[in-house]
C-alpha positions in Angstrom: -24.2 -43.2 37.8 -24.9 -40.3 40.2 -27.1 -40.5 43.2 -30.1 -38.0 42.7 -30.4 -37.4 46.4 -26.8 -36.3 46.7 -26.3 -32.5 46.9 -24.9 -30.6 43.9 -21.3 -29.7 44.3 -20.8 -26.0 44.8 -17.1 -25.8 43.7 -16.0 -22.3 42.6 -19.4 -21.2 41.4 -21.2 -21.1 44.8 -24.9 -20.0 45.1 -26.5 -18.0 42.3 -26.5 -14.2 43.1 -29.8 -12.5 43.8 -30.9 -9.9 41.4 -31.7 -6.8 43.4 -32.8 -4.6 40.7 -31.3 -1.3 39.5 -33.2 1.0 41.8 -32.3 -0.9 45.0 -28.6 -1.3 43.9 -28.4 2.5 43.3 -30.0 3.3 46.7 -27.5 0.9 48.5 -24.5 2.4 46.7 -25.7 5.9 47.7 -26.1 4.8 51.3 -22.7 3.3 51.4 -21.2 6.5 49.8 -22.9 8.7 52.5 -21.5 6.4 55.1 -18.0 6.6 53.6 -18.2 10.4 53.4 -19.4 10.6 57.1 -16.6 8.4 58.3 -13.9 10.4 56.4 -15.3 13.6 57.8 -15.6 12.3 61.3 -12.0 10.9 61.2 -10.6 14.2 59.8 -12.4 16.3 62.4 -11.5 14.0 65.4 -7.8 13.7 64.3 -7.6 17.5 63.3 -6.5 16.4 59.8 -7.9 19.5 58.1 -5.8 19.0 55.0 -7.8 15.7 54.4 -10.9 17.7 53.3 -9.4 19.5 50.2 -7.4 16.4 49.3 -10.6 14.3 49.3 -12.4 16.9 47.3 -9.6 16.9 44.7 -9.6 13.1 44.5 -13.4 13.2 43.9 -13.0 15.9 41.2 -10.2 13.9 39.5 -12.4 10.7 39.6 -15.3 12.6 38.0 -12.9 14.1 35.4 -11.6 10.7 34.5 -15.1 9.1 34.3 -16.7 11.9 32.3 -14.0 12.1 29.6 -15.5 9.0 27.8 -19.0 10.5 27.5 -20.5 13.3 25.6 -20.1 15.7 28.6 -16.8 17.1 27.6 -18.2 18.1 24.1 -21.1 19.8 25.8 -18.9 21.7 28.2 -16.5 22.6 25.4 -19.4 24.1 23.4 -20.3 26.4 26.4 -16.9 28.1 26.2 
């Protein structure tokens, strides 16, 4: 028999996550993305790593290309040409 006053074991589950809502999660992700872009830009300018800007832009374009290939966007773009 277990003691009702004893605390529940937390084990691997831990505390239940808080539901922040879709809008707040999007705003937080955008805030962190802006912070990341600002830090990369500041580091590149401070260290005179001017090649870092086009490489970062290419990586972002590649990530967008990979993520949009599974949506209807490629079909819409293909229809334009």
